[in-house]
N, C-alpha and C positions, 0 to 999 in steps of 0.2 A: 602511542592508537586516540582518536579524541571524540566523542560522542558528537552526531548534528545529528540535527531537526531537520526532517523531508519530506513535503508537501511534494505527490504525484497521483496527477493526473487525470487518470484513460479515459477515453472517447472509443468510441467506435459500439457496437452492441454488451456491452458490457452490463446493464441492468436486465433483472428476469432469467438467467443463465446461471445460478448458483458463484459468485466473481466473490462476493460479498467473505461467503463460508467459506470457501476454494482461498480466501488469504489469507484467512484468521488458520487454517489449517496451518495450513503449507509457515508459514512463522510461527508455531509451536515448538519448533527446538532451534528458530533461532535468534537473534543476542538485542533486540530492543521489540521498545513499548510503542505502543499508539492504539489508531483507528484509524476505521473505514466506511465511509457513509454511501448512499445516492445522493446524487445533486439534483434540486431540479430542471436542470440541461440535461440527460442524459450520461451524464459522466461518474463516476464514482472515485471519489479520492479517500488517499491513502494518507496520514498522518501518522507518521515515522519518526524515534529518539533511538537513535543508537551507533550501532558502528556503519558506516560505510557496506564493505561487504557485506553486512548483513541486510542490510535492505538493496541494498543492488544482488544481492542472492534471488530476494524476494519479488524485486520488479521482471525476471530473469526468466523465474520461474515461474507468472502470473504467464506471463508474453508470452512462454514455450504452450502453457497450459493450455489459452485462451485464445491463442493464434490464428482464429478466421472470424474472431471479436474486436479486439483493438485495431481500433484505427492510428490511434498517436498517445503517446506522455510523452508530460510537460509534467517536471521534476526542476521544484525549485529547494533551496534553501534558508537554511536560519534556522540563528540561536538555540539551544537545546529549553524547552522550558515547564523538563523534568517528568513526564508524561510518566506511569508506573504501571507491571502493572500488562498482563498477556497483550496484545491487539485485538482488540474487543470493535462489534458493531455494531453503531451513530444508530437508531433506527429516527 
């Protein structure tokens, strides 16, 4: 198993609905670090570094929890940059 960096963009009605807080809470039992923030275009960006299966689990959990709000999810991968600590909100 290797560590990866993934940037996930969630589009839809994902701002002002507790999305970032929920992402941080759902990520707590999983094994990765990252950030989550609102973008100016109305999307939310999750940057995560960890094992693929843990990041996949969070994305599945968020899709399920916000099924009526998420319209599209775009994911890209990159080499890890060394994020440490829990997933946190960037304001």
